[in-house]
N, C-alpha and C positions, 0 to 999 in steps of 0.2 A: 747870425742872429739879427743883424741889421736888416736883411732882406725880409725876414719874417715880420719885424716891427713895421717896416714900410708897407707890407701887405695888409697887416691888421689896420694900419692907418687908412689905407684906401678903402677897406671894407667898412670902416666906421663912417667915412665920407659917403659911401654908397647908402648905408643905412639911414644917414641923415637926409639924403635926397629922397629916399623912399618914404620916410616919415613926413617930410614936407608935402609930398604928393598925396599921401593919405589924409593929412590935415586939410589939404585943398579939396579933396574929394568930399570930405564931410562938411565943408563950408557951403553956404548958400551961393548960388550963382556960378558954381564951378562946373567945368565940363572937361572932356578929354583933351581938347585942344590946349587948354590952359595947363593941364597936368602933364602933357606929353614931354615937354622939355625936362622936367624933373625926373620922370621915369626913364628917359633916355640917358640922362646923366648917371642915374643909379646903375643902369645896365652897363654903361661904358666903364664905370669904376669897378664893377664886379668882374668884368672881362679883363680889365687891367690886372686885378688881383690874381685872377686865375692864371694869367700869363706869367706873372712873377712866381707863382708857386710852381709852375711847370718848369721854369728855368732852374729851380733848385734841385 
């Protein structure tokens, strides 16, 4: 159960990064170069969660 909770926590962090990127996309003066780090963080976290799920 602890692994599942850790996985959910990582997915929540990924979602937070995605929302931050979306917020940036909707802001004036934003471009892909500014959003890329947030999107990469989100993807990295999703892949980490996927890896955790596959280990179970």
